[in-house]
Structures are given as C-alpha cells and as structure tokens.
Backbone as CSV, one residue per row, in Angstrom:
resi,resn,N_x,N_y,N_z,CA_x,CA_y,CA_z,C_x,C_y,C_z
1,UNK,20.449,11.398,10.410,19.947,10.634,9.300,21.033,10.612,8.230
2,UNK,21.286,9.423,7.669,22.365,9.285,6.716,21.972,8.283,5.650
3,UNK,22.228,8.629,4.416,22.038,7.699,3.312,23.399,7.142,2.945
4,UNK,23.476,5.843,2.791,24.738,5.204,2.447,24.613,4.631,1.044
5,UNK,25.565,4.924,0.186,25.610,4.394,-1.158,26.579,3.222,-1.148
6,UNK,26.154,2.090,-1.651,26.894,0.848,-1.538,27.337,0.341,-2.898
7,UNK,28.538,-0.159,-3.003,29.020,-0.829,-4.210,29.036,0.074,-5.420
8,UNK,28.371,-0.391,-6.504,28.435,0.324,-7.775,27.402,1.427,-7.885
9,UNK,26.676,1.703,-6.821,25.669,2.761,-6.855,26.360,4.091,-6.622
10,UNK,26.046,5.045,-7.469,26.678,6.359,-7.381,25.637,7.410,-7.034
11,UNK,25.969,8.378,-6.203,25.015,9.434,-5.897,24.747,10.356,-7.088
12,UNK,25.642,10.373,-8.068,25.479,11.218,-9.252,25.884,10.453,-10.504
13,UNK,25.090,9.431,-10.899,25.499,8.654,-12.071,25.406,9.464,-13.351
14,UNK,26.317,9.194,-14.276,26.304,9.854,-15.588,26.477,8.788,-16.654
15,UNK,26.010,9.057,-17.872,26.196,8.073,-18.930,27.660,7.907,-19.280
16,UNK,27.992,6.755,-19.865,29.365,6.493,-20.296,29.792,7.521,-21.331
17,UNK,31.060,7.791,-21.441,31.557,8.755,-22.423,31.615,10.143,-21.823
18,UNK,31.523,11.144,-22.670,31.600,12.522,-22.228,30.222,12.993,-21.784
19,UNK,29.999,13.159,-20.463,28.678,13.531,-19.982,28.267,14.953,-20.347
20,UNK,29.217,15.785,-20.760,28.864,17.170,-21.071,28.333,17.344,-22.490
21,UNK,28.560,16.370,-23.364,28.044,16.510,-24.719,26.954,15.476,-24.967
22,UNK,25.770,15.929,-25.401,24.657,15.021,-25.608,24.900,14.085,-26.770
23,UNK,24.312,12.855,-26.701,24.479,11.908,-27.799,23.856,12.442,-29.085
24,UNK,24.457,12.090,-30.212,23.948,12.518,-31.515,23.631,11.272,-32.317
25,UNK,22.441,11.252,-32.905,22.105,10.130,-33.780,21.851,10.676,-35.175
26,UNK,22.294,9.931,-36.180,22.120,10.360,-37.566,21.323,9.341,-38.348
27,UNK,20.852,9.759,-39.524,20.157,8.809,-40.390,20.730,8.908,-41.799
28,UNK,20.174,8.142,-42.730,20.723,8.020,-44.086,20.696,9.331,-44.862
29,UNK,19.736,10.229,-44.605,19.652,11.462,-45.398,20.530,12.585,-44.842
30,UNK,21.349,12.277,-43.842,22.306,13.264,-43.362,21.785,14.159,-42.246
31,UNK,20.524,14.050,-41.844,20.038,14.878,-40.738,20.452,14.233,-39.421
32,UNK,20.676,15.077,-38.459,21.100,14.609,-37.142,20.138,15.132,-36.101
33,UNK,19.948,14.315,-35.096,19.095,14.704,-33.990,19.924,14.613,-32.718
34,UNK,19.925,15.668,-31.935,20.650,15.661,-30.671,19.683,15.194,-29.587
35,UNK,20.074,14.156,-28.874,19.248,13.658,-27.783,19.614,14.428,-26.527
36,UNK,18.741,15.302,-26.089,19.044,16.146,-24.936,18.316,15.706,-23.684
37,UNK,17.469,14.726,-23.791,16.622,14.369,-22.669,17.125,13.111,-21.972
38,UNK,18.175,13.240,-21.190,18.670,12.135,-20.385,18.185,12.349,-18.963
39,UNK,17.663,11.292,-18.377,17.143,11.426,-17.024,17.411,10.141,-16.262
40,UNK,18.020,10.254,-15.132,18.231,9.123,-14.241,17.209,9.218,-13.124
41,UNK,16.579,8.122,-12.823,15.628,8.092,-11.724,16.422,7.917,-10.440
42,UNK,16.174,8.781,-9.486,16.895,8.734,-8.218,15.996,8.098,-7.162
43,UNK,16.487,6.972,-6.627,15.744,6.194,-5.643,16.599,6.057,-4.388
44,UNK,15.955,6.172,-3.226,16.664,5.961,-1.963,15.744,5.230,-0.997
45,UNK,16.358,4.544,-0.057,15.615,3.821,0.983,16.185,4.205,2.342
46,UNK,15.311,4.276,3.327,15.745,4.617,4.675,14.943,3.821,5.697
47,UNK,15.622,3.213,6.642,14.962,2.600,7.795,14.887,3.708,8.835
48,UNK,13.709,4.267,9.019,13.591,5.538,9.739,13.251,5.404,11.210
49,UNK,12.686,4.277,11.620,12.266,4.057,13.007,11.324,5.153,13.497
50,UNK,10.214,5.252,12.805,9.054,6.082,13.141,8.971,7.369,12.331
51,UNK,8.232,7.268,11.267,7.889,8.444,10.469,6.833,9.271,11.187
52,UNK,6.172,8.675,12.177,5.186,9.401,12.990,5.872,10.469,13.845
53,UNK,7.132,10.242,14.163,7.906,11.212,14.929,8.119,12.444,14.048
54,UNK,7.663,13.588,14.480,7.689,14.809,13.659,9.097,15.173,13.207
55,UNK,10.072,15.041,14.079,11.455,15.373,13.717,11.970,14.436,12.623
56,UNK,11.667,13.145,12.747,12.082,12.183,11.727,11.398,12.481,10.391
57,UNK,10.108,12.821,10.444,9.349,13.171,9.236,9.988,14.368,8.525
58,UNK,10.312,15.413,9.278,10.911,16.615,8.689,12.278,16.301,8.086
59,UNK,13.096,15.519,8.789,14.410,15.142,8.257,14.275,14.307,6.979
60,UNK,13.299,13.410,6.944,13.073,12.601,5.741,12.663,13.489,4.575
61,UNK,11.756,14.401,4.822,11.289,15.302,3.764,12.441,16.174,3.257
62,UNK,13.248,16.694,4.150,14.393,17.505,3.747,15.392,16.678,2.926
63,UNK,15.587,15.425,3.290,16.492,14.533,2.551,15.995,14.326,1.128
64,UNK,14.688,14.097,0.981,14.099,13.878,-0.341,14.317,15.088,-1.238
65,UNK,14.036,16.276,-0.732,14.153,17.474,-1.563,15.599,17.926,-1.755
66,UNK,16.440,17.747,-0.758,17.847,18.132,-0.894,18.562,17.270,-1.933
67,UNK,18.116,16.029,-2.092,18.755,15.104,-3.032,17.952,14.916,-4.309
68,UNK,16.896,15.690,-4.470,16.041,15.637,-5.662,15.660,14.190,-6.015
69,UNK,15.163,13.468,-5.008,14.799,12.067,-5.205,13.477,11.951,-5.952
70,UNK,13.358,10.906,-6.759,12.116,10.621,-7.478,11.254,9.628,-6.705
71,UNK,11.909,8.652,-6.103,11.227,7.615,-5.337,11.973,7.444,-4.018
72,UNK,11.225,7.420,-2.933,11.814,7.314,-1.604,11.037,6.256,-0.824
73,UNK,11.717,5.167,-0.460,11.057,4.106,0.289,11.491,4.158,1.750
74,UNK,10.575,3.761,2.626,10.820,3.845,4.065,10.408,2.532,4.723
75,UNK,11.307,1.977,5.520,10.939,0.840,6.368,10.924,1.317,7.819
76,UNK,10.285,0.511,8.657,10.094,0.877,10.069,9.456,2.265,10.184
77,UNK,8.446,2.506,9.361,7.747,3.799,9.377,6.841,3.931,10.595
78,UNK,6.442,2.821,11.168,5.578,2.752,12.343,4.208,3.360,12.074
79,UNK,3.705,3.197,10.874,2.400,3.752,10.514,1.293,2.753,10.827
80,UNK,0.125,3.307,11.172,-1.086,2.512,11.368,-2.279,3.406,11.051
81,UNK,-3.473,2.952,11.357,-4.677,3.706,10.987,-4.820,5.029,11.741
82,UNK,-4.012,5.264,12.773,-4.097,6.537,13.496,-3.370,7.661,12.766
83,UNK,-2.588,7.321,11.738,-1.838,8.317,10.972,-2.425,8.391,9.566
84,UNK,-2.920,9.553,9.188,-3.488,9.703,7.842,-2.397,10.147,6.862
85,UNK,-2.625,9.845,5.590,-1.660,10.241,4.550,-1.468,11.754,4.530
86,UNK,-2.486,12.506,4.890,-2.396,13.975,4.862,-1.342,14.480,5.862
87,UNK,-1.072,13.705,6.914,-0.051,14.090,7.895,1.357,13.854,7.373
88,UNK,1.472,13.102,6.292,2.779,12.711,5.762,3.050,13.299,4.381
89,UNK,2.426,14.390,4.066,2.527,14.963,2.725,3.938,15.466,2.444
90,UNK,4.458,15.047,1.305,5.640,15.651,0.702,5.083,16.338,-0.540
91,UNK,5.193,17.661,-0.673,4.638,18.340,-1.848,5.117,17.697,-3.151
92,UNK,4.218,17.493,-4.063,4.429,16.911,-5.402,4.757,15.416,-5.371
93,UNK,4.468,14.729,-4.266,4.674,13.292,-4.138,3.366,12.611,-3.760
94,UNK,3.210,11.376,-4.214,2.141,10.493,-3.756,2.743,9.532,-2.751
95,UNK,1.915,9.067,-1.831,2.387,8.098,-0.841,1.521,6.843,-0.911
96,UNK,2.184,5.701,-0.805,1.509,4.417,-0.646,2.126,3.780,0.587
97,UNK,1.289,3.140,1.406,1.836,2.546,2.617,1.213,1.188,2.898
98,UNK,1.937,0.401,3.650,1.468,-0.880,4.157,1.575,-0.760,5.668
99,UNK,0.451,-0.474,6.301,0.432,-0.170,7.732,0.326,-1.432,8.572
100,UNK,0.894,-1.371,9.740,0.799,-2.467,10.701,-0.242,-2.073,11.740
101,UNK,-1.216,-2.938,11.977,-2.301,-2.618,12.900,-2.220,-3.370,14.218
102,UNK,-1.567,-4.528,14.245,-1.628,-5.372,15.436,-0.560,-5.010,16.466
103,UNK,0.673,-4.801,16.015,1.785,-4.497,16.923,2.321,-3.097,16.642
104,UNK,3.103,-2.587,17.586,3.801,-1.319,17.391,5.007,-1.563,16.495
105,UNK,5.368,-0.541,15.739,6.548,-0.634,14.884,6.185,-1.148,13.511
106,UNK,7.198,-1.579,12.778,6.994,-2.115,11.442,6.437,-1.091,10.473
107,UNK,5.787,-1.557,9.462,5.150,-0.821,8.360,6.195,-0.247,7.396
108,UNK,5.769,-0.154,6.151,6.620,0.401,5.104,5.790,1.363,4.265
109,UNK,6.465,2.286,3.603,5.761,3.196,2.705,6.707,3.644,1.598
110,UNK,6.115,4.223,0.593,6.886,4.712,-0.544,6.320,6.056,-0.966
111,UNK,7.215,6.994,-1.188,6.860,8.309,-1.720,7.330,8.342,-3.170
112,UNK,6.429,8.689,-4.086,6.744,8.697,-5.505,6.330,10.041,-6.087
113,UNK,7.246,10.686,-6.822,6.908,11.960,-7.457,5.661,11.800,-8.313
114,UNK,4.854,12.850,-8.343,3.600,12.806,-9.081,3.805,12.689,-10.588
115,UNK,5.018,12.889,-11.079,5.268,12.728,-12.506,5.361,11.251,-12.895
116,UNK,5.209,10.359,-11.914,5.188,8.920,-12.151,3.786,8.379,-11.878
117,UNK,3.362,7.492,-12.731,2.131,6.749,-12.476,2.541,5.592,-11.578
118,UNK,1.885,5.419,-10.458,2.262,4.360,-9.527,1.016,3.576,-9.130
119,UNK,1.204,2.277,-9.019,0.095,1.391,-8.694,0.593,0.317,-7.736
120,UNK,-0.140,0.112,-6.660,0.198,-0.951,-5.712,-0.146,-2.300,-6.342
121,UNK,0.759,-3.255,-6.222,0.501,-4.614,-6.684,-0.092,-5.380,-5.495
122,UNK,-1.418,-5.396,-5.430,-2.143,-5.932,-4.280,-1.798,-7.388,-3.988
123,UNK,-1.680,-8.198,-5.027,-1.438,-9.632,-4.829,-0.075,-9.921,-4.193
124,UNK,0.861,-9.004,-4.325,2.207,-9.212,-3.800,2.472,-8.450,-2.499
125,UNK,1.593,-7.508,-2.137,1.822,-6.636,-0.981,1.085,-7.169,0.249
126,UNK,1.853,-7.512,1.279,1.244,-8.014,2.518,2.315,-8.102,3.605
127,UNK,1.874,-8.369,4.822,2.780,-8.617,5.936,2.755,-10.122,6.181
128,UNK,3.903,-10.761,6.029,4.005,-12.208,6.182,3.947,-12.602,7.655
129,UNK,3.689,-13.881,7.898,3.662,-14.381,9.273,4.987,-14.138,9.980
130,UNK,6.078,-14.087,9.221,7.407,-13.838,9.794,7.630,-12.352,10.092
131,UNK,6.617,-11.509,9.836,6.670,-10.049,10.016,7.394,-9.320,8.900
132,UNK,7.748,-10.017,7.825,8.349,-9.358,6.668,7.262,-8.530,5.989
133,UNK,7.506,-7.235,5.838,6.552,-6.321,5.202,6.934,-6.169,3.737
134,UNK,5.988,-6.423,2.859,6.269,-6.362,1.426,5.256,-5.445,0.744
135,UNK,5.724,-4.311,0.281,4.911,-3.370,-0.489,5.504,-3.320,-1.888
136,UNK,4.814,-3.903,-2.850,5.272,-3.954,-4.235,4.460,-2.964,-5.035
137,UNK,5.143,-2.203,-5.877,4.467,-1.231,-6.730,4.976,-1.346,-8.163
138,UNK,4.164,-0.860,-9.063,4.549,-0.739,-10.464,4.521,0.754,-10.750
139,UNK,5.590,1.277,-11.353,5.603,2.705,-11.665,6.028,2.928,-13.111
140,UNK,5.563,4.044,-13.600,5.855,4.417,-14.987,5.954,5.935,-15.029
141,UNK,6.943,6.420,-15.746,7.107,7.859,-15.881,6.033,8.413,-16.805
142,UNK,5.436,9.526,-16.410,4.452,10.187,-17.256,5.121,11.166,-18.208
143,UNK,6.391,11.487,-17.952,7.172,12.364,-18.834,7.903,11.533,-19.853
144,UNK,8.137,12.088,-21.001,8.927,11.410,-22.024,10.371,11.806,-21.845
145,UNK,11.245,10.832,-21.755,12.674,11.124,-21.553,13.373,11.138,-22.883
C-alpha cells in the first residue's frame, strides 16, 4: 500500500515564513496575542480494491494512524449490505459509505475523525448509470483552531 503525493501537495505542509515561530498580532493599545493554534487538515485517498479483505483493512487503518490523517477516503472498497460499519471501525473515526448492491466491486467510503462534524449530502451522493460512485459530504471542525 502506497500513498503518492502529487504536484504542490506536501506530506508535511507548513505556513509561509518561519514555521518555528508562531504568528504575532498586535492592536492599537500595544497588547500582543500569539497565535499558537495552527492546524492543517490531513486528507488522503486510496483505491484499495476491497476493504472487506482483512489484510487490506488493517493496512488502511495502520496508514491512517501512522500518518495522523483527519479524513481518509477510499474507492473500490467493495462494500455492500453484508459488511456492517462495526466491522470497519477505526477508533475515534466515523465512517460514511456508498455501498454497491448489484455488482461486485465498486463502492466508496470516507473515514472522518470524530472531532469533525460530518454530514452526507444526500442529493449529490449516488451511483451513476456510468458506475461513477459519488459520495459528497460536508464537514466542519468541532475544535477551534
């Protein structure tokens, strides 16, 4: 299993300037506030070719935790009604999936850390006649950055 970073995407992005010193903002009365809460959301995608396969599931879970990912999307998960969400638990993550029921293969899912509020966008999520699987979600951080 391998994650590939493409183009301008960096595995460890940092803000412009000196990343070791936090930004400082001042106001008219001379007080300064140090902004110490910088957080980058880490997102990755993997075409896994069967999350039902126990070895693939374990490797995916290890990848998520080893890279401290916040959101992890999976295509070709091969999920259907025979696989319950409880079988795919990543501790401290919620899962949303778009399962394929008619044919083998396909399906997509997303694992989102519980510190994010996540909601499936029902009107946009479906499997098209062309077999394109579309799972759209809206997420919001519950933590203040």
